[in-house]
N, C-alpha and C positions, 0 to 999 in steps of 0.2 A: 959672223954674228958672235957676240959675246956669250960666254958660257952661262952667265946669269940670265941673259935673255932667253936662251934655250930652256933653262930650268923653269923660268916663268911660264913658258909655253907648255911644257910638260905638266907643271902644277895646275895650270888652267884646264888642260885636257882632263886631268884626273878629277878635278872638281866638277866638271861638266858631265863626266862619263855616265853617271847615274840617270841623266836626263836624255841620253842619246839612244836612238833606235838602232842605228848602224855604227857603233863606235869603231869597229875595225876599219870600215871604209873611210871614216874621217881620219883615223890615225894614219892610214896610208897617204891620204891627201896632204895632211899636215907634214908628214915626212918628206914628201915630194917637194912641196912649196918651201919647206925649211932648207932643203939642200940647194935651192935656187936663190935663196935670199941672203943678203949681206948684212941686213939690219932688221930690227923689229918692225920698223915702218914699212919696209919693202915686203916683209912677210905679211903684214896686215893687208896691204893693198892687193898683193897677189892672191891671198886666200879669199878676200872679199870678191875679187873677180871670178875665181874658180867657183865659189858658192853661188854667185849670181848666174853663172853659166849652167849650173846643174839643172837637169831636166826634171828630176824626181823631187817632188815637194818635201818628202821626208828627209832626203839628203840635204836639201836647202835648209830646212828647219834645224837639223843637227849642226850644220855649219854656223847658222846664226846663233844658236845656243852657245857654241864654243867661242865665237867672236865676242859675244856679250860678256862671257866669263873672263876672257882674256883682257878685255877693256876694263873690267872691274878690277882685275889684279893689277893692271898698269896704273890705275888711279889711286890705289890704296897704298 
């Protein structure tokens, strides 16, 4: 993955952090998915799958907040 894409992911996480209930858990998930991804598209898909598979609704919501923020950064 390009350094600029990783920076975009980090910036999106920073922007969303104030709205997250479990930011450390999401940071760990993002790091895990990031290490498995070769592109931002792959990252988005894998993270979306991981968030959907999450049993806890609060963790799901945190994931959705981050994904929405990342999509916002991608389109701006």
